[in-house]
C-alpha positions in Angstrom: -15.8 -0.7 38.3 -17.1 -3.9 36.7 -14.3 -6.3 35.8 -14.4 -7.7 32.2 -12.5 -10.5 30.5 -8.8 -10.0 29.8 -7.9 -10.0 26.1 -6.7 -13.1 24.4 -4.5 -13.7 21.4 -7.5 -13.0 19.2 -7.3 -9.4 20.3 -3.6 -8.9 19.2 -3.0 -6.0 16.8 -0.1 -4.2 15.3 0.2 -0.6 14.2 2.8 1.9 13.1 4.2 4.3 15.7 5.8 7.4 14.1 9.3 8.0 15.3 12.1 10.0 13.6 14.6 7.4 14.8 12.5 4.5 13.6 13.8 1.5 11.6 11.0 1.4 9.0 9.5 3.8 6.5 5.9 3.4 5.3 3.5 5.3 3.1 0.1 6.3 4.4 -2.2 8.3 2.1 0.7 9.2 -0.1 2.9 10.5 2.7 6.2 8.7 3.7 6.5 8.2 7.5 9.4 6.9 9.5 8.8 4.8 12.7 8.4 1.3 14.0 5.7 -1.5 14.0 4.5 -2.3 17.5 2.3 -5.2 18.6 -0.1 -5.5 21.5 -3.7 -4.9 22.4 -5.8 -2.1 20.8 -7.1 0.5 23.2 -9.2 3.1 21.5 -8.5 3.6 17.8 -4.9 4.8 17.9 -3.2 3.4 21.1 -1.5 0.0 21.3 -0.5 -1.5 24.7 2.2 -4.2 24.6 1.0 -7.6 25.7 2.1 -9.1 29.0 1.9 -6.1 31.2 -0.6 -7.4 33.7 -3.3 -5.2 32.3 -6.9 -5.4 33.4 -9.7 -4.2 31.3 -12.6 -2.6 33.2 -15.9 -0.9 32.5 -16.2 2.7 33.8 -19.7 3.9 32.9 -20.0 3.3 29.2 -16.2 3.5 28.5 -13.7 0.7 28.4 -10.5 1.6 30.3 -7.2 -0.1 31.0 -5.9 -0.3 34.6 -2.6 -1.4 35.9 -0.7 -1.4 39.2 2.6 -0.7 37.5 3.7 1.9 35.0 1.9 1.3 31.7 3.7 1.5 28.4 1.7 2.4 25.4 2.2 3.6 21.8 0.3 6.2 19.8 -0.1 4.7 16.3 -1.5 5.9 13.0 -5.1 4.6 13.0 -5.1 3.7 9.3 -2.2 1.3 10.0 -3.9 -0.8 12.8 -4.0 -4.4 11.6 -5.6 -7.3 13.4 -3.8 -10.7 13.9 -5.4 -13.4 11.8 -4.6 -16.1 14.3 -2.5 -18.0 11.7 1.2 -18.1 10.8 2.0 -14.6 12.2 -0.1 -13.0 9.5 -2.0 -9.7 10.0 -4.7 -7.8 8.2 -3.2 -5.8 5.3 -0.3 -8.2 4.8 0.5 -9.0 1.2 0.8 -12.7 0.2 2.4 -14.1 -2.9 1.2 -17.3 -4.5 4.2 -19.8 -4.6 3.2 -21.2 -8.0 2.2 -18.1 -9.9 2.7 -14.3 -9.9 -0.6 -13.6 -8.0 -0.4 -11.2 -5.0 -3.2 -10.6 -2.6 -4.0 -8.4 0.4 -5.3 -10.0 3.6 -8.5 -8.3 4.6 -11.3 -8.8 7.0 -15.0 -8.6 6.0 -17.5 -10.4 3.9 -16.5 -12.1 0.6 -17.6 -14.7 -2.0 -15.5 -17.3 -3.6 -15.6 -17.2 -7.4 -17.1 -20.4 -9.0 -17.5 -22.0 -5.5 -20.3 -20.0 -4.1 -23.7 -19.2 -5.5 -24.9 -15.5 -5.4 -26.7 -16.1 -2.1 -23.6 -17.5 -0.3 -21.5 -14.9 1.7 -18.7 -15.6 4.1 -17.3 -13.3 6.9 -13.8 -13.4 8.2 -10.2 -13.0 7.0 -9.8 -13.4 3.2 -7.4 -12.8 0.4 -8.2 -9.9 -2.0 -6.2 -10.9 -5.0 -4.9 -7.6 -6.6 -2.1 -8.8 -9.0 -1.9 -11.6 -11.5 -3.6 -13.0 -14.6 -5.6 -15.6 -12.7 -6.6 -13.3 -9.8 -10.3 -13.3 -10.7 -10.4 -17.1 -10.7 -8.8 -17.7 -7.3 -10.7 -18.6 -4.2 -10.5 -16.1 -1.4 -10.6 -17.9 2.0 -7.4 -17.2 3.8 -7.1 -20.6 5.5 -6.9 -22.4 2.1 -3.9 -20.3 1.0 -1.6 -20.2 4.0 0.3 -23.4 3.1 1.1 -22.3 -0.5 1.8 -18.6 -0.1 4.5 -16.4 1.5 4.3 -13.0 3.1 5.5 -10.3 0.7 5.3 -7.3 3.2 2.2 -5.2 3.7 0.3 -2.5 1.9 2.1 0.3 3.9 5.7 -0.8 3.2 4.9 -1.8 -0.4 2.1 0.4 -1.6 3.0 0.1 -5.3 2.9 -3.7 -5.2 -0.6 -3.6 -3.6 -1.9 -1.3 -6.4 -0.6 -3.2 -9.4 -3.3 -4.5 -11.7 
């Protein structure tokens, strides 16, 4: 087996693990599900392994596998709920943020985006950004996440507050 680099903080994810005794209830595709949020490293599309378990990542043929000398704990999560850590202020993809000086609410997303009024049509950015979904000024607000972290607060996420994320 060929040894590869171990994951860093940039590879931290969270996902929702269904559990009848869970503390949280979320909505996925219109269905309410009880369970808990778990954080760790993403393995495949629906398995999260908690950080700090002495995990080694290795290549076996064309597949990435996780190896460990001790018993490995892992969680099966709902793939649609997997969110990547942004690297800033304990925020994850699909978190909702609320502007401190207005009523605007946005969803943190990852992908390509353009800032209104700041970028010409040929300029495109890639990374975490704010998709403003609520508020009178939402079309006028810039989208780069780093700009907003100091003047916004986390207002949940799209799974715990689906109605808030859909308001127009």
